C-alpha positions as CSV (number, residue, x, y, z in Angstrom):
1,M,8.1,9.0,-5.4
2,I,5.7,9.4,-2.5
3,D,6.4,6.6,0.0
4,T,4.0,7.0,2.9
5,M,3.8,3.4,4.2
6,N,4.3,3.5,7.9
7,W,2.4,0.6,9.5
8,S,5.3,-1.9,8.8
9,M,9.0,-1.7,9.8
10,G,10.0,-3.9,6.8
11,V,9.9,-7.6,6.1
12,D,11.3,-10.6,7.9
13,S,13.3,-13.5,6.4
14,K,10.1,-15.2,5.2
15,G,9.0,-12.0,3.4
16,Q,6.3,-11.3,5.9
17,P,5.6,-7.7,7.1
18,I,7.0,-6.7,10.5
19,P,4.2,-4.6,12.2
20,N,5.2,-1.2,13.6
21,P,4.0,-1.2,17.2
22,A,3.8,2.6,17.1
23,K,0.9,2.3,14.6
24,E,-1.4,0.1,16.6
25,A,-4.8,1.7,17.2
26,T,-5.0,4.1,20.2
27,T,-7.9,5.8,21.9
28,D,-6.6,9.2,20.8
29,G,-6.0,7.8,17.2
30,V,-2.9,7.1,15.2
31,L,-2.2,8.1,11.6
32,V,-1.6,5.0,9.4
33,S,-0.7,4.7,5.7
34,P,-1.9,3.1,3.6
35,N,-5.5,2.7,4.9
36,S,-6.9,-0.8,5.5
37,G,-7.7,-1.1,1.8
38,G,-4.0,-1.5,1.2
39,A,-1.5,0.3,-1.1
40,T,-2.5,-2.2,-3.9
41,N,-5.1,-4.8,-4.0
42,W,-7.3,-4.9,-7.0
43,P,-6.9,-5.0,-10.0
44,S,-4.1,-7.4,-10.6
45,P,-0.5,-6.3,-11.4
46,S,1.5,-7.3,-14.5
47,F,5.0,-8.7,-15.1
48,D,7.3,-8.2,-18.1
49,P,10.0,-10.9,-18.3
50,E,11.8,-8.9,-21.0
51,T,12.4,-5.9,-18.7
52,G,12.3,-7.8,-15.4
53,L,9.8,-5.2,-14.1
54,F,6.7,-5.8,-12.1
55,Y,4.0,-3.2,-12.8
56,V,1.5,-2.4,-10.1
57,G,-1.2,0.3,-9.6
58,T,-1.0,1.8,-6.1
59,S,-3.2,4.1,-3.9
60,E,-1.6,6.5,-1.5
61,T,-4.1,6.9,1.3
62,F,-4.2,7.7,5.0
63,S,-6.5,6.7,7.9
64,V,-6.7,7.4,11.6
65,F,-7.1,4.2,13.6
66,Y,-9.0,4.5,16.9
67,L,-9.1,1.9,19.6
68,T,-12.8,1.4,20.5
69,D,-12.6,-1.5,22.9
70,T,-10.0,-1.1,25.6
71,D,-10.7,-4.5,27.2
72,P,-7.5,-6.6,27.4
73,H,-9.3,-9.3,25.4
74,P,-11.6,-7.5,22.9
75,E,-13.9,-9.4,20.6
76,G,-12.6,-8.9,17.1
77,Y,-10.2,-6.1,16.3
78,G,-11.7,-3.6,18.8
79,A,-10.9,-0.5,16.6
80,V,-12.2,1.6,13.8
81,Q,-10.6,3.6,11.0
82,V,-11.6,7.0,9.7
83,G,-10.3,8.2,6.3
84,A,-7.8,11.0,6.5
85,G,-7.0,11.8,2.9
86,S,-5.1,10.7,-0.1
87,Y,-2.2,11.7,-2.3
88,G,-3.8,10.0,-5.3
89,G,-2.3,6.9,-6.9
90,A,0.5,5.8,-9.1
91,L,1.6,3.2,-11.6
92,R,4.9,1.8,-10.3
93,A,7.5,-0.3,-12.1
94,I,9.3,-2.5,-9.6
95,D,12.5,-4.5,-10.1
96,Y,11.4,-7.9,-8.9
97,K,15.0,-8.8,-7.9
98,T,15.5,-5.9,-5.5
99,G,12.0,-4.7,-4.7
100,K,13.0,-1.1,-5.6
101,T,10.8,1.2,-7.7
102,V,12.5,1.9,-11.0
103,W,10.0,4.4,-12.2
104,Q,6.5,5.6,-11.5
105,H,3.8,7.7,-12.9
106,H,1.8,9.6,-10.3
107,Y,-1.9,10.4,-10.6
108,P,-2.4,13.3,-8.1
109,S,-6.1,13.8,-8.7
110,G,-6.9,10.3,-7.5
111,G,-7.6,7.0,-9.2
112,G,-4.5,5.4,-10.6
113,A,-3.5,2.6,-12.9
114,T,-6.1,0.0,-13.6
115,D,-6.2,-3.0,-15.9
116,I,-2.5,-3.2,-16.4
117,L,-1.4,-5.3,-19.3
118,T,2.1,-6.4,-20.4
119,T,2.5,-7.3,-24.0
120,A,5.4,-7.8,-26.5
121,G,4.8,-4.1,-27.2
122,K,5.7,-3.2,-23.5
123,T,3.3,-2.2,-20.7
124,T,0.2,-0.1,-21.2
125,P,-2.1,1.0,-18.4
């Protein structure tokens, strides 16, 4: 499994991400994964109550974030991202109780799992 996420140090007791201060935008640039599009966003995931698995399509991407406004009180974010590559995508089956990936199918040429559907006949991408 390729796990390149580096912008967060984990989650807090409320399940919210803990930002990694080392991945804040800098004038020289900092490599961040995934890019601002997120590891998963659209289309929607699927859940199978029979297996207890949560199925999600992910993208494995990188960007370099540059600080463009060094004013102590910038208007807006004050930074820009530049795409820095991709490992492709993957369909991941996650144990909803532990948050651990049980299995995955990697798509190295890009793209990934879309339109995931869970049925009585199991999950099909």
